[in-house]
C-alpha positions, 0 to 999 in steps of 0.5 A: 362482094362475092368470094371466089368460092361461092362464084361459079355456083351463084351463075357467075361463070363470066365474071372479069378480075381486075384490080378492085370491084369484081365485075359481071358481063351483061348484057342489055335486051337491045344487045349492048355489053355492060359490066356492073359489079353483080348484086347478089341479095338473098331471097326467102319464099315464106309460107301463111304462118311466116316460117321459111318454105325455100331462100336462095341467093340471085343477081338483083341486076337480072330483075332488072332487064339484064341478061347473062348472054347476048339475046338472040332478037335484040329488041329496039331502045327507046330514046324517047322512054329509055326503055326497050319495046319488041318492034320498031313500029313501038318505038314509033308510038312512043314517041307520037304519044310523047309528044302528044303529052308534051303539046298538050302539057305547053297549050296547058301551061300557056292557057296558065300563063295567060290567065294568070298573067295579066293581075300578076303584071298589074300588081307588080307595077303597082308595086313598082310604083309604090317603091318609086314613090316611096324612094322620091319620099326619101330622096326629098327628106335627105336633101 
């Protein structure tokens, strides 16, 4: 948790305080507003010998694509891969690629199902007939 004393130097000027955990306003690349707790992590850079050269604190939410200010040119959100693309054409291409991939996987699954279906059904029918014969023998023995 970030203390109020450290909030401003860490780049958290737009922190909203309410009861509970501190929330920060972030913006997604498509312009939507999100309130999340800051994920402050310490980082360090080391030289070849393993000695620390630099250290600092950063917000890990910024690493996942979130921004502290609203984007000037929002990117379209792709419902197919749940990411952001630069243009609508890329979103459409992503949808086409995903549909082609699903069609290919469906054809492959149907092909595998057709190949393995007959022996499995024959084996199940054989097992069921054996169970039926055993039950008939048991029924005769009980009477």
